[in-house]
C-alpha positions, 0 to 999 in steps of 0.5 A, a space after each residue: 905647696 912649694 909650687 905656689 911659692 915659686 909662682 911669684 918668682 917665675 912671674 917676676 922673671 917673666 915681667 923683667 924679661 918683657 921690660 926689655 925695650 929692644 929684642 934682637 935676633 941674628 942669623 948667619 952663614 956658618 961656613 963664612 970666616 968673618 975675620 977678613 971683612 974690614 971695609 964696608 959700603 952701603 948698598 944704595 939700590 936696596 936702601 933707596 927702596 926702604 919705605 921710611 922717611 929720609 930723616 929716619 933713613 939718615 938716622 939709621 945709616 948714621 947709627 950703622 956708621 957709628 957702630 961699624 967704625 967702633 968695630 974697626 970697619 972702614 967705609 970704602 969705595 971698594 968694600 968687603 961688605 955691603 950693608 943693606 937695611 929693610 924695615 917693617 912696622 905694625 900697629 899694636 893695640 893694648 886693651 886693659 881692664 881694671 875693675 875696682 868692684 867688690 867680690 869674692 876671691 878669684 875665679 870665673 863666673 858672674 859677680 854682681 858686685 863687679 858691675 861698678 867701678 870698672 874701667 877699660 883703656 885702649 892704647 895703640 903703639 907702633 912696633 918697628 922691625 929693622 933688618 940689617 943685612 951684611 952682604 959679601 961684596 964679591 960673591 953678592 951673597 948675604 952672610 949675616 942678618 940682624 933684626 931688632 924689634 922695638 916700640 917706636 916713638 914719634 917724639 923727635 927728641 928721642 928718635 936718635 937715641 932709640 935708633 942708636 939703641 936698636 942699631 947698637 943691640 943688633 950689631 952687637 951680635 956681629 961678628 957671630 960667635 961660633 960655638 964648638 960642638 
């Protein structure tokens, strides 16, 4: 009987966790000491290949500059790190069914009373992924990659804030915290 009392709490926790607007992940080379890196520049050949509008590209680069400066990095012609970005997107389709019919209880099976009052809605949204790569400028090797996944907005007034939120949460993972085993 105690199990049934925990189910609503568990479902509430899942619902709250799924409400986060940005999911972030990161990966890094565990053999790298990140402390010496103090300067950065954008990796223009890689950024030029990103297939998004120039306006969105500028939003992302501006947000990265803001976060890098907040972390104490300086933009340089002779950088320690090269910053590259990559994006991808996909359409999400959500189908929601609501039935306000009369019936009995929960369960599977045909219910003649559910034929009335049913409603189905279909909505679409675009889920975008932003990858931020940090490359050792001397070795030309990627040492860290951050990834942010979020639902994108077409509302021009909200784009800057959304991009800033994604970049902020991704770069909050840098430098990585090494765990002692």
